[in-house]
N, C-alpha and C positions, 0 to 999 in steps of 0.2 A: 354803874355796878348792877343794875338790875338786868341791863343787856347782856352782861358778862354771865350773870347766873342763867339767864334764859338761853344763852347759846350753848352753855356747858349742858344743861338740862336736855337740849335739843341733839346735841351732837356727842354725848358721853360715849357712844359706842366707838366712835372714831378714835377718841382719845384712849379708851381702853385698848383697842386694836393696836394703837401705835406703841403704847407701853408693852404689850404682848409682844409685838414684833421685835422690840429693843431686847426684851427678856431672852426670846427665842435666839436672837442673833449672838447674844453674848454667851449663852448656853452651847451654842454651835462652835464659836470660837474656842471656848474652853474645851470642848470635846475633841476639837482638831487638834489641839496641843496634845491631849492624853493619847489620841490615836497615833500621832507622830512618835512620842516617846514609845509607846508599844511595837510600833514598826522598827525603830531603833534597836530596842531589845531583841525583837524577832529576828533581825538580821545578825545580830552578835551571837545569839544562840544558834543559828544556821551555821556561821562561821565556826564556832565551837564544836558542832557536830561533825561538820566536814573535816576538822582536824582530828578529832577523835576517832572518825572513820578511817581516815589514813594510817593513823598509827595502828589501828586493828589490823588492816591489810597488810601492812608491813610486818606485824608481829606474825600474823598468820602464814606469811611468805617464809619467816624465819623459821617458824616452827615446822613448816613442812620441809625445809632444806635440811633442819636438824634430824627430822624422822628419817628422811632419805640417808643421811650419814649414820645414823643408829642402825638402820637395816642392814647397811653395808657392812658395818663393823660386826654386827651380830654373827653373820654368817662367818666372819674370820675368827670371831672369838669361840664360835662352835668347833671351829676346825681346830684351833689351839687347845680347847678343851678335850677334844678327842686325843690329840697328841700327848697332852700330859696325862690323862687317864691310862693310856697304854704303858707308860713308864712305870 
């Protein structure tokens, strides 16, 4: 029994370092899991942003097409308005 106590007193730093390394390893394993969850969430958000961006692009194209149609019709409406006002 005295040899065990003497050995622990002599090599306590080694045991503390081993416990510290086990703790650090556990923490890093836990941290790795959280990083993976964040990465998956980031990929999902990136996918959502890409989808929203494509919707905006198609909406902008549709708005530009409608604007061209309205510009074309406004000239025709102006001519019709002049003809109606002459009567």
